[in-house]
N, C-alpha and C positions, 0 to 999 in steps of 0.2 A: 108808422114812420113817414114823415113828409118827404117831398122831393128834395128839399134843401138838406134834410138829414142824410138822405141817400147819397147826394153829391158829396157831402162832407166825408162820408164813410169811405168813398173810393178815392178821395183826393187828399189823404192826410199828410203825405210827404211834402206836398206843395203848399200846405197851409202857411200863411204869412205870420210873422212874429209881430203882433201889434206893438209890443214894446220897442221894437226897432224901427217902427214906422214903415214896415214893409207893406207892399200892395200886392194882392193876388192878381194873376193874369185875368181872373174872372171879373175883376172890377174894371177892366179896360175893354175898349171896343175890339171885337174880333171879326175881321173880314172873312168872307167866303165860307161861313158856317151854314150847314143845312138848316132848313126850317123844319125841324122835327115836329110832327103833329102830336106826338104822345110823349111829353116830357117825363112822365112817370116810367114809361117803358125804357126810355133812354137811360134814366138814372139806375134802373134795375139792372140793365145789361152792363153798365159801367161798374156798378158795385160788384157784379160777378167777375168782370175782367180784373178788378182790383185784387182778387184772390188768386188769379192765375200766375203761373211762373213767368218771369220775364222771358222774352224771346232771345235776348242776348244778355251777356253778363258784363259787369263793370270792367273786369280785367280785359275782356275782348275790346271794348271801346277804348280802354287805355292803351292797348297795343296799337290800335289804329291811330290814336292821337300821336304816338311816338313816330309812326311811319309817315304820317302827314307832316310832322315836323321836318323830316328829311326832305319832303317835297318843298316845303316853305324855304328851306335853307339852300335849295338847288342841288340836293344830293340824290334825288329820285324824280321820276315822272309818274303821273297819275292817268289812268284810263278808267272812266266811270261811265256806265251806261246800261241800257236795257229798255224795257217797254216804256212807252209814254204813260200808259196806265195798265197795270196788270189786271188780268181777268181771273175770276175764281176757277174758270175752266182751264187755266194755263199752268197747272201744277203737275203735269205728267213728267215722268223721268225723261222722255224724249225732248219735251219742250225746254225743260230746265237745262238739260245737257247741251242742247243746241245754243242756248244763250251763253252758257259758261265757255263753250268751245270757241265761240266768236270773240268773247271778251279776252280769252287767253291768247288767241291768235293775234288780236290787235295789240295786246300788251307786249307780246314777244317781238313784233315788228318795231313798235315804238321804242322799246328798251334797246334793241340793237342799233337803231338809228341815232338815238340820243346818247348812247354810251352810258346809260344809267339804269339802275333797277327800276322796274315798273310796279306800281301799286295798283291792284285791281279792286274796284268797288262797283258793285252792281246796283242798278235801279231795280231792286228785286227784293222779294220777301217783305213787302210792306207798301209798295207804290200802288195802292188801291183807291186813292182819292185824287181828284184834279180840280184846280180852280177853274172857273169859267167866266167868260166875259159878261154874261147876262144870267139872271136867276131863272128865267123861263125861256122857252122857245115856242114858236108858232108854226104848225104844219097844217095846211089846208084849213086855215081859220080856227084851228084848235090850239089853245095855249096850255102847256103843261110845264112842270118844273124841268129844268135842264138836267141832263145826265151828269152826275158829279163823280162817277167812278163806282165800281162794284161795291165798295164799302158803304155807300150811301143809298143808291137806288139802281134800277135796271136800265139798260140802254134801249129796250123796246119802247116805242112811242105809244104807250097806253097809260091810263091814269093809275092803275094798280102798280105797274112796274116803276113808274116815275115817282111814286110817293116815298119819301125818305123813310127807311126802316132801320131802327137801331140794331135789330138782330143781324144785319149785315156787318156791323162792326165786330160782332162775335165771330162771324164767318171769316172776316179779314184776318183776325188773330189766328184761326185754325189754318187757313190757307198759307199764311206766312210761316207757320210752324212746319207745315208739310214741305214747303219750298226750302226752308232752312235745313231741315233734316237731309233733303236730297243734296243740297250744296255741300254739307259737311261730309256726306258719304262719298261724293264725287271728287272732293278736293283734299281729303285726308283726315277728316274727323274734326271734332270740336276745338282742338288745339291748333288747327291749321290757320296760318295767317295769309293764305293764298287769296281768298275772296271775302270781302266784307260787304255788308248790306247797307243800303241807304234809301231814303224816301223823303218826300216833302212832308214836313210836320204841319199838316193842314187842319185835320179834325182834332181840335185841342182836347175835347172830352176823351177821345181815345188815347191820345198821347199821355194825358194826365193819369188815366186809369192804369197805365203800364209803367209809370214812373216809380222807382224804388230808391230807398236810401240804403247805401252800402253799409252793412253792419260793421265792417272793419274800419272804414274811414269816415263814415258819417256823410259822405258826399252823395248828391242826388244824381241819378242816371235815368235817362229815358230807356226803358227796356224794350222798346218796339223796334229798334234798329241801331246799328253801330254809329252811323252818321245821319244827322237830320239836317235838312236845309229849309230855309225860309224863302218863299218865292217872291217874285217881283210884285205880285198883287197883294202880299200880306206883310211887307216889311215897313209898314207905316210907323214913324216915330210915335211912341206912346201907345202902340197897339199891343194886343194880347200875345201875338205870335212872337215878337221879339222879347217880350217879358218872360214868356215861357222858356225860350231858348237861353236866355241869360241865367236861368236858374239851374240848368242841368249841366253836368260835367262831360258829356259826350263831346267829341269834336262836332262843330256845327259849320254850316255854310249859309251864305246869303246870295241870292240871285240879284245881279245889277244890270238893268236895262239901259238903253241909250239916254234916258232922262236922269240917270244917277249923276250926282256931283261929287267932287272930291270931299267937300265938307260933310256930305251924307256918309261917305265911306269912313271918314275919320270918326264920326259920331257912332257908327256901328262898331268900330273897333273899341271905342271907349266903353260901350255897353256890353259887348260880348267877349272882349278880350282885354279887360283892364290891366291884367298883369303882363300883357305882351308876350305870351308864351307861344312859340312856334308849334303848330299842330292843332291849336284850339280853333282857329278860324280860317275858312277859305272863302274867297270871293269868286263866284261863278258868273262871268260876264256873258251877256246875251245881247249884243249890239246890232247885229245885222251886217252883212258883207259891206254895205255901203257906208256904215258909220264907224266901223271898228278903228280905222286910222284917225278918225276925227275925235272920238270920245275917250278911247282907252288911254292914250299917253298921259294925259293930265291926272287921271285917277291913279295910275301906277306910280307916276313920279311923286305925287304928293304923299301917297301912302308910304312909299319907300323913304322919303325925306323925314317922315314922322318917326322912323325907327321901328315901326311895327313890321313883323315878319308874317305875312299871311300867305297862304297858298293861292296863287292865281290860276284859275281854271277857266277854260273857254267852252261855253255852250254855243256852238255855231248853228243850232237847229232852230230855236224859237224866233230869232229875228229874221228868218228867211222863209216864212210861210206865206203862201198865197192860195187863192181858190182857182181851180182849173175850170175850163168851160163846162165840164161835166158836173161841177158842183163839189168836187172832192178837194179838201184841204191837202196841199202837197208842198214839197220843197225840191229845189233843184240841187243835185249832188254838187254841181259846180259852185253854187252859191255857198253851200255848207263848207266846201273846201276853201273857197276864197276867204271866208271869215276866219277859219282855223289858221290858214297861212298868214293872214294879216295879224292875228294874235301873236304868232311867232315873230313876225317882222317888228312889231312894236317892242316886244321884250328885248329883241336883239339890239335894236337901236338905243334902248335905254340902259342896256347892260344888266337887265334883271332876268329872273328865271321864269320862263313859261312853264307853269307847273303841270299842266295837263289838259285833258279834254273830257267834256261831259256830253254824251251822245244818247240819242234815242234810236235804238236799233233792235232787231229781232234776229234770231238764228234761223228763221224760216225764209222761204222765198215768197215775199209779198210784193205787191205793186202799189206802193204808197208814195214813194219819192221818185222823181224822174231823173234819168241819166244813168251813169255807171257804164262799166265795160260791157256788161250784158244789158244793153240799154233798155230802160223802161221809158216809154213815151207817154204823153198826155192821154193818148187813146187807149193805152194799156191799163190805166189806173183802175177801171172797174173790174178787171180780171180777178185780182186777188187783193182787194182793199179790205183788210180785216181789222184795222184799228178802230176803236170806238171813240177815240179823241184825236190826237195829232198823228201825222204820218211818220213812220219809222223807216230808217234805212234797212234794206234787206241785208243778208249776210254778205253777198258779193259787193254791194255798195259800201258797206262798212269797211271791208278790206280794201276796196279801191281808195277810200278816203285815207286810211292809215298809211297806205303805200305812198300816196302823194305827199303826206306829211313827212314820211321817211326821206323822200327825195329833198324836201325842204331842209331837213336837218343836215343831210349830207352836203348840200350845197353851201352850208355855212362852215 
């Protein structure tokens, strides 16, 4: 069997209909994909994953879609968050429980302040891949592939660890399954609607291998998580990531940075939510504290005027990152809070609904972001800087943020 045959065997649900003039995402440019050195090994792993049970079921994603519709209509608020990039070593009961407890506490505070039910979605059970600014990095004159998350390669700076290995995608599936089992045990079982999973749909081979057609409805669902988002670096018009997202019936989201225009947002709606169904599409804005008042109002106003009902969500993390004198990437809690509060201000001024917040945090005490009531200083960063990618709020900082947002809600 050739590599092409193997790929076809694990991707049958997404095969295009030539008679309808459909185009496969595989025929389009795909940004941020690993340079797998052994394509035959990749295809063999994906063929195996194509026989595995999906991690989540269509009816679960449909329930989330209905709950996101309430967010889009202004009847609920959303709190979404977790690790920047999950690690294979982060699946213990203690670690998962700490994340869920933090998420639950934040949701409780936000719900009470907004006077609305809170929807909980974790960046969990699948967030094992990360887009990167450059394909390689150089240390002491040695150039190696950049670390792209545990699903692709290892964080250690050596040639073996940094070589993309498709067996890691199999491990990502198993680690996601372990985490999901813990979530269901801790939140009430498989029928619980308490916590849903989400991750960036980055490695398209993996996403396609876990895509299934519902035998009852004939609709396509990504089986890797309840909600998938397309990142700022992979939302190119005519690109493979948007084409993939358009094919599946899960709720989907798109990250919008400060360069996003209203016309781009409207084009995304036409592609991903042509029926204008609340709950299908969320826009996760990541503008930076200094740009939120400048960029967001026109986006929200023009999308609202179009009649589309999307869920507006604020990611106040990614636009506020800087490098400390010690060389650590970090964020100031005050900047994160300023963007989140600016998001609320814009929606209040326009009379629209601020749907919720998308955060990177951990349930552990880490020293990755500066500030907070139990203040972390720039000098403290090396003490417990554990993230392999972007800095996360620790538990205390995450609660500081949500209490400041609660005050903002009450002041209105």
